[in-house]
Backbone as JSON, one array per atom type, in Angstrom:
{
  "sequence": "MKRAVLPAEPRRRDLQGRHVLGGFLAFFAVVFLANGAMIYSALSTHTGLVANEPYRKGLAYNERIAADERQSHLGWSEAVELARDGAVTLALRWPDGRPVSGFQVSGVLGRPATYRNDAPVAFVETEPGRYVGRAVGVAEGTWLLSVEVRQRGNDEPLYRSRRRLWLEP",
  "N": [[-94.09, 31.65, -2.02], [-90.69, 31.8, -2.66], [-87.88, 31.24, -0.94], [-84.81, 33.2, -0.98], [-81.74, 31.84, -1.39], [-79.04, 32.3, 0.15], [-75.38, 32.74, -0.53], [-73.2, 30.68, 1.31], [-71.32, 32.01, 3.86], [-67.64, 32.22, 3.69], [-65.88, 30.28, 5.72], [-64.17, 31.75, 8.62], [-60.78, 31.72, 9.33], [-59.5, 31.99, 12.08], [-56.83, 32.82, 14.43], [-56.56, 30.44, 16.95], [-56.87, 29.29, 20.28], [-56.09, 26.5, 20.42], [-54.34, 26.43, 18.32], [-52.25, 28.14, 18.93], [-51.54, 26.77, 21.24], [-50.54, 24.16, 19.85], [-48.43, 25.24, 18.43], [-46.79, 26.22, 20.42], [-46.08, 23.76, 21.81], [-44.82, 22.24, 19.66], [-42.6, 23.69, 19.23], [-41.2, 23.5, 21.64], [-40.74, 20.76, 21.61], [-39.11, 20.26, 19.41], [-36.72, 21.75, 20.47], [-36.35, 20.17, 22.9], [-35.73, 17.84, 21.55], [-33.41, 18.52, 20.11], [-31.68, 19.26, 22.24], [-31.49, 16.84, 23.46], [-30.16, 15.24, 21.52], [-27.79, 16.57, 21.54], [-26.82, 16.16, 24.29], [-26.68, 13.21, 24.24], [-24.57, 12.75, 22.11], [-22.47, 14.21, 23.33], [-21.95, 12.6, 25.89], [-21.53, 10.0, 24.73], [-19.23, 10.24, 23.19], [-16.83, 11.42, 24.75], [-15.37, 10.67, 27.66], [-14.6, 12.47, 29.47], [-12.6, 12.09, 31.14], [-9.54, 13.0, 32.16], [-7.09, 12.2, 33.22], [-6.01, 9.44, 34.73], [-6.65, 8.64, 38.17], [-6.26, 11.63, 39.19], [-5.71, 13.01, 41.34], [-3.91, 11.6, 42.93], [-1.66, 11.7, 41.18], [-1.19, 14.46, 41.03], [-0.31, 14.88, 43.77], [2.08, 13.65, 43.36], [3.59, 15.42, 41.82], [5.74, 17.07, 41.98], [7.65, 15.11, 42.26], [7.6, 14.15, 39.75], [8.43, 16.27, 38.14], [11.14, 16.48, 38.93], [11.79, 13.99, 37.98], [11.85, 14.57, 35.13], [13.87, 16.49, 34.98], [15.93, 15.05, 35.6], [15.88, 13.44, 33.32], [16.41, 15.25, 31.19], [18.87, 15.95, 31.45], [20.22, 13.7, 30.76], [20.38, 13.78, 27.93], [19.78, 12.11, 25.86], [18.89, 11.19, 22.63], [16.32, 10.38, 20.19], [14.93, 8.32, 17.63], [12.13, 7.38, 16.0], [10.12, 4.98, 14.32], [7.14, 3.87, 12.44], [5.91, 1.07, 11.22], [3.81, -0.21, 8.45], [3.0, -2.86, 9.0], [2.8, -2.78, 11.83], [5.32, -2.84, 13.15], [7.36, -1.35, 15.37], [9.87, 0.81, 15.83], [12.46, 1.94, 17.68], [15.2, 4.02, 18.16], [17.87, 4.93, 20.3], [20.22, 7.33, 21.43], [23.12, 8.47, 22.81], [24.28, 11.74, 23.73], [27.11, 11.95, 22.49], [26.47, 10.22, 20.2], [26.85, 7.63, 20.79], [25.29, 4.46, 21.01], [22.4, 3.98, 23.16], [22.26, 1.41, 25.33], [21.16, -1.64, 26.57], [18.84, -1.62, 28.25], [15.67, -1.85, 29.58], [12.68, -1.66, 27.6], [9.47, -0.5, 27.26], [6.12, 0.22, 25.86], [3.09, 2.09, 24.91], [0.9, 2.03, 22.29], [-1.41, 3.96, 20.79], [-4.46, 5.62, 19.67], [-4.62, 9.47, 19.46], [-6.95, 10.58, 20.31], [-8.45, 8.8, 21.74], [-8.73, 5.98, 24.1], [-9.43, 3.59, 23.31], [-8.11, 2.09, 21.28], [-5.8, 1.41, 22.29], [-2.62, -0.5, 22.71], [-0.39, -2.32, 24.18], [3.18, -2.47, 23.62], [5.96, -4.35, 23.55], [9.31, -4.0, 23.49], [12.25, -5.16, 22.19], [15.6, -5.46, 22.27], [17.23, -5.32, 19.37], [19.68, -4.66, 18.11], [22.64, -2.94, 19.35], [21.31, -0.15, 21.04], [19.05, -0.03, 19.4], [15.78, -0.58, 19.59], [12.97, -2.85, 19.09], [9.66, -3.28, 18.71], [6.26, -4.56, 18.55], [2.92, -3.99, 17.19], [-0.39, -4.76, 17.15], [-3.04, -4.54, 14.76], [-2.65, -2.1, 13.57], [-3.72, 0.71, 11.77], [-3.92, 3.19, 9.0], [-3.26, 6.63, 9.7], [-3.18, 8.91, 12.39], [-1.07, 8.22, 15.31], [-0.36, 7.62, 18.74], [2.57, 7.26, 20.54], [3.74, 6.23, 23.49], [6.64, 5.89, 25.33], [8.61, 4.03, 27.85], [11.65, 4.02, 29.5], [13.51, 1.66, 31.22], [15.85, 0.87, 33.85], [17.19, -2.51, 34.17], [15.33, -4.35, 36.33], [14.5, -2.11, 37.94], [11.83, -0.13, 38.93], [11.26, 2.41, 38.49], [10.7, 4.69, 35.66], [13.32, 5.74, 33.69], [13.69, 7.16, 31.44], [11.25, 8.78, 29.6], [9.0, 9.13, 26.86], [6.73, 10.62, 24.55], [5.31, 10.47, 21.55], [3.85, 11.75, 18.6], [2.91, 9.92, 15.68], [2.66, 9.35, 12.23], [0.93, 7.42, 9.95], [0.78, 7.17, 6.61], [-2.01, 7.0, 4.34]],
  "CA": [[-92.99, 32.26, -2.27], [-89.37, 31.16, -2.62], [-86.84, 32.1, -0.2], [-83.55, 33.44, -1.6], [-80.61, 31.19, -0.7], [-77.83, 33.17, 0.17], [-74.27, 31.87, -0.68], [-72.74, 30.46, 2.67], [-70.07, 32.67, 4.15], [-66.75, 31.54, 3.92], [-65.46, 30.16, 7.32], [-62.96, 32.55, 9.03], [-59.79, 30.97, 10.04], [-58.74, 32.83, 13.13], [-55.82, 32.13, 15.31], [-57.55, 29.77, 18.27], [-56.09, 28.72, 21.24], [-55.38, 25.24, 20.12], [-53.2, 26.57, 17.4], [-51.07, 28.61, 19.76], [-50.82, 25.62, 22.26], [-49.84, 23.22, 19.13], [-47.28, 25.87, 17.93], [-45.95, 26.17, 21.56], [-45.6, 22.52, 21.95], [-44.13, 22.03, 18.58], [-41.22, 24.65, 19.23], [-40.4, 22.96, 22.7], [-40.48, 19.4, 21.21], [-37.93, 20.56, 18.81], [-35.73, 22.12, 21.42], [-35.88, 19.08, 23.6], [-35.0, 16.78, 20.69], [-31.89, 18.97, 19.81], [-30.8, 19.08, 23.46], [-31.27, 15.43, 23.79], [-29.1, 14.88, 20.77], [-26.37, 17.0, 21.96], [-26.49, 15.39, 25.31], [-26.21, 11.94, 23.88], [-23.27, 12.95, 21.44], [-21.52, 14.47, 24.51], [-21.64, 11.56, 26.83], [-21.08, 8.82, 24.21], [-17.92, 10.66, 22.61], [-15.71, 11.63, 25.53], [-15.57, 10.42, 29.04], [-14.24, 13.57, 30.37], [-11.52, 11.69, 32.1], [-8.2, 13.5, 31.5], [-5.99, 11.49, 33.67], [-6.62, 8.38, 35.76], [-6.11, 9.17, 39.39], [-5.5, 12.81, 39.11], [-5.34, 13.38, 42.77], [-2.39, 10.89, 43.29], [-0.66, 12.32, 40.31], [-1.02, 15.87, 41.51], [0.47, 14.77, 44.88], [3.45, 13.11, 42.93], [3.98, 16.14, 40.58], [7.1, 17.5, 42.3], [8.58, 13.98, 41.72], [7.57, 14.02, 38.17], [9.25, 17.43, 37.57], [12.47, 15.97, 39.11], [12.32, 13.03, 36.79], [11.95, 15.34, 33.85], [15.11, 17.16, 34.87], [17.08, 13.96, 35.26], [15.99, 12.92, 31.82], [16.96, 16.02, 30.31], [20.27, 15.9, 31.81], [20.87, 12.51, 30.12], [20.73, 14.28, 26.7], [19.38, 11.29, 24.82], [18.08, 11.61, 21.29], [15.65, 9.18, 19.79], [14.22, 8.26, 16.3], [11.0, 6.37, 16.01], [9.32, 4.72, 13.06], [6.15, 2.82, 12.7], [5.78, 0.43, 9.88], [2.56, -0.7, 8.19], [2.87, -4.37, 9.56], [2.82, -2.79, 13.09], [6.69, -2.82, 13.73], [7.57, 0.06, 15.84], [11.52, 0.93, 15.88], [13.07, 3.08, 18.57], [16.69, 4.25, 18.18], [18.21, 5.88, 21.31], [21.56, 7.53, 21.24], [23.73, 9.62, 23.86], [24.9, 13.06, 23.13], [28.08, 11.78, 21.57], [26.4, 9.52, 19.07], [26.93, 6.15, 21.16], [23.83, 3.79, 21.2], [21.94, 3.66, 24.46], [22.04, -0.05, 25.22], [21.08, -2.66, 27.9], [17.71, -1.17, 29.12], [14.33, -2.55, 29.37], [11.89, -0.63, 26.98], [8.13, -0.81, 26.96], [5.42, 1.31, 25.39], [1.76, 1.84, 24.52], [0.56, 2.59, 20.93], [-2.84, 4.08, 20.55], [-4.84, 6.94, 19.02], [-4.45, 10.41, 20.53], [-8.33, 10.98, 20.87], [-9.36, 7.79, 22.4], [-8.09, 4.85, 24.81], [-9.98, 2.42, 22.86], [-7.2, 1.2, 20.49], [-4.43, 1.3, 22.93], [-2.15, -1.57, 22.76], [0.95, -2.55, 24.69], [4.24, -2.68, 22.84], [7.01, -4.92, 24.32], [10.34, -3.69, 22.79], [13.41, -5.94, 22.34], [16.89, -4.67, 21.61], [17.86, -6.19, 18.21], [21.13, -4.46, 18.22], [22.89, -1.94, 20.38], [20.57, 1.23, 20.91], [17.79, -0.17, 18.46], [14.72, -1.43, 20.16], [11.94, -3.19, 18.04], [8.47, -3.97, 19.11], [5.15, -4.93, 17.49], [1.62, -3.59, 17.78], [-1.45, -5.34, 16.43], [-4.28, -3.9, 14.4], [-2.32, -0.7, 13.12], [-4.27, 1.29, 10.48], [-3.35, 4.31, 8.58], [-3.86, 7.7, 10.4], [-2.34, 9.48, 13.52], [-1.07, 7.4, 16.55], [0.52, 8.28, 19.78], [3.52, 6.16, 21.13], [4.18, 6.35, 24.73], [7.62, 4.8, 25.63], [9.29, 4.18, 28.99], [13.0, 3.11, 29.57], [13.95, 1.47, 32.6], [17.18, 0.01, 34.2], [16.6, -3.91, 34.44], [15.08, -4.45, 37.64], [14.13, -0.94, 38.59], [10.46, 0.22, 38.6], [11.03, 3.86, 38.17], [11.48, 5.0, 34.5], [14.61, 6.7, 33.53], [13.47, 7.96, 30.31], [9.89, 8.76, 28.99], [8.84, 10.01, 25.57], [5.31, 10.61, 23.85], [5.48, 11.02, 20.17], [2.83, 11.53, 17.36], [3.36, 9.04, 14.58], [1.44, 9.27, 11.1], [1.02, 6.22, 9.01], [0.09, 7.45, 5.34], [-2.97, 5.94, 3.73]],
  "C": [[-91.66, 31.7, -1.74], [-88.47, 32.06, -1.78], [-85.65, 32.07, -1.04], [-82.71, 32.6, -0.64], [-79.41, 31.95, -0.72], [-76.5, 32.36, 0.35], [-73.64, 31.83, 0.91], [-71.44, 31.42, 2.84], [-68.89, 31.89, 4.17], [-66.09, 31.44, 5.45], [-63.98, 31.01, 7.54], [-61.97, 31.64, 9.67], [-58.94, 31.83, 10.96], [-58.0, 32.08, 13.91], [-56.53, 31.76, 16.64], [-56.37, 29.59, 19.07], [-55.29, 27.54, 21.02], [-54.37, 25.38, 19.12], [-52.05, 27.16, 17.95], [-50.41, 27.43, 20.62], [-50.04, 24.62, 21.23], [-48.39, 23.9, 18.66], [-46.14, 25.88, 19.23], [-45.23, 24.74, 21.7], [-44.66, 21.83, 21.03], [-42.56, 22.51, 18.85], [-40.47, 23.88, 20.35], [-40.07, 21.58, 22.37], [-39.17, 19.48, 20.44], [-36.58, 20.92, 19.59], [-35.21, 21.0, 22.27], [-35.14, 17.96, 22.8], [-33.52, 17.22, 20.23], [-31.12, 18.97, 21.14], [-30.65, 17.58, 23.64], [-30.2, 14.69, 22.87], [-27.98, 15.25, 20.93], [-25.92, 16.37, 23.1], [-25.95, 13.94, 25.17], [-24.75, 11.89, 23.25], [-22.25, 13.19, 22.51], [-21.09, 13.39, 25.29], [-21.13, 10.34, 26.15], [-19.68, 9.11, 23.49], [-16.76, 10.73, 23.44], [-16.15, 11.36, 26.79], [-15.26, 11.42, 30.01], [-13.22, 13.3, 31.09], [-10.14, 12.08, 31.58], [-7.11, 12.7, 32.05], [-6.61, 10.34, 34.97], [-5.85, 8.74, 37.11], [-5.45, 10.55, 39.54], [-5.11, 13.25, 40.47], [-4.04, 12.97, 43.09], [-1.29, 11.52, 42.3], [-0.38, 13.64, 40.54], [-0.09, 15.74, 42.96], [2.0, 14.45, 44.55], [4.0, 14.02, 41.91], [5.21, 16.7, 40.89], [8.19, 16.42, 41.81], [8.76, 13.84, 40.31], [8.38, 15.28, 37.44], [10.78, 17.01, 37.81], [13.07, 15.06, 38.32], [12.55, 13.6, 35.55], [13.28, 16.14, 33.76], [16.2, 16.26, 34.84], [17.1, 13.5, 33.92], [16.58, 13.89, 31.09], [18.42, 16.23, 30.59], [21.05, 14.78, 31.08], [21.22, 12.85, 28.66], [20.43, 13.27, 25.61], [18.63, 11.93, 23.67], [17.47, 10.27, 20.81], [15.2, 9.45, 18.29], [13.19, 7.14, 16.59], [10.46, 6.3, 14.71], [8.35, 3.75, 13.36], [5.92, 2.35, 11.06], [4.35, 0.06, 9.75], [2.08, -1.87, 8.72], [2.69, -3.96, 11.24], [4.15, -2.79, 13.84], [6.93, -1.39, 14.06], [9.13, -0.03, 16.29], [11.82, 2.19, 16.54], [14.52, 3.05, 18.69], [17.2, 5.24, 19.32], [19.86, 6.09, 21.21], [21.85, 8.57, 22.4], [24.05, 10.64, 23.02], [25.91, 12.91, 22.25], [27.96, 10.79, 20.41], [26.28, 7.87, 19.51], [25.5, 5.66, 21.19], [23.71, 3.6, 22.81], [21.52, 2.22, 24.78], [21.88, -0.65, 26.69], [19.98, -2.29, 28.7], [16.39, -2.0, 28.71], [13.43, -1.35, 28.79], [10.38, -1.09, 26.93], [7.22, 0.58, 26.68], [4.01, 0.89, 25.43], [1.46, 2.74, 23.27], [-1.03, 2.7, 20.88], [-3.35, 5.42, 19.74], [-4.84, 8.01, 19.98], [-5.79, 10.69, 21.05], [-8.92, 9.94, 21.74], [-8.46, 6.62, 23.09], [-8.45, 3.63, 24.28], [-9.04, 1.36, 22.13], [-5.98, 1.06, 21.24], [-3.87, 0.03, 23.0], [-0.68, -1.62, 23.31], [2.02, -2.93, 23.69], [5.41, -3.14, 23.75], [8.23, -4.85, 23.37], [11.39, -4.65, 23.08], [14.57, -5.4, 21.66], [17.46, -5.73, 20.63], [19.32, -5.99, 18.05], [21.43, -3.03, 19.07], [22.2, -0.58, 20.0], [19.37, 1.14, 20.01], [16.97, -1.28, 19.12], [13.57, -1.55, 19.13], [10.86, -3.86, 18.74], [7.3, -4.03, 18.07], [3.77, -4.67, 18.18], [0.7, -4.39, 16.76], [-2.46, -4.4, 16.07], [-3.95, -2.49, 14.05], [-2.89, -0.44, 11.85], [-3.69, 2.59, 10.12], [-4.07, 5.53, 9.56], [-2.59, 7.97, 11.56], [-2.38, 8.42, 14.59], [-0.17, 8.04, 17.44], [1.3, 7.18, 20.57], [4.0, 6.64, 22.32], [5.33, 5.38, 25.13], [8.06, 5.34, 27.12], [10.42, 3.31, 28.99], [13.2, 2.92, 30.74], [15.3, 0.73, 32.73], [16.59, -1.4, 34.34], [16.61, -3.86, 36.1], [14.64, -3.15, 38.61], [12.7, -0.56, 38.14], [10.29, 1.56, 38.01], [11.51, 4.01, 36.63], [12.48, 5.95, 34.42], [14.5, 7.42, 32.36], [11.99, 7.9, 29.85], [9.88, 9.73, 27.7], [7.42, 9.74, 25.25], [5.53, 11.26, 22.54], [4.37, 10.69, 19.34], [3.43, 10.84, 16.17], [2.2, 9.13, 13.66], [1.85, 8.15, 10.11], [0.11, 6.63, 7.71], [-0.89, 6.33, 4.84], [-2.32, 5.25, 2.45]]
}
């Protein structure tokens, strides 16, 4: 007598412990990878430094306010131009239109978002009230020019200015 062969039952695929463990580990691997990417991006793009020596600057804050008041009483007006070749022109005038002449002018030209491209600019007075300096490696886009005007032989700036400049592509 021959035995009847019954067809094999299809194997049931129930949810087992190793499946739950695999899904759990995969979920947390994705979370850790996303967090790692965010942490790397945050640490590599911004230092978090808002000001060099913030404590000392805070101690001298009242002196800075007084210097700003002295500067506003001068009433100087300024005009700034940035050329493609890196020439920076600063024109200073008194309230009555006379040129502001005979001062030592220095500055820093850089990008607003980073300190990496900051370049010092030494200005020379080419005509009364007109100071010209040159920066190296100026490309199109937004630039930030910080200028300090001093009397010759004096360390304390008489006039300070920060201007955003745009160099068209």
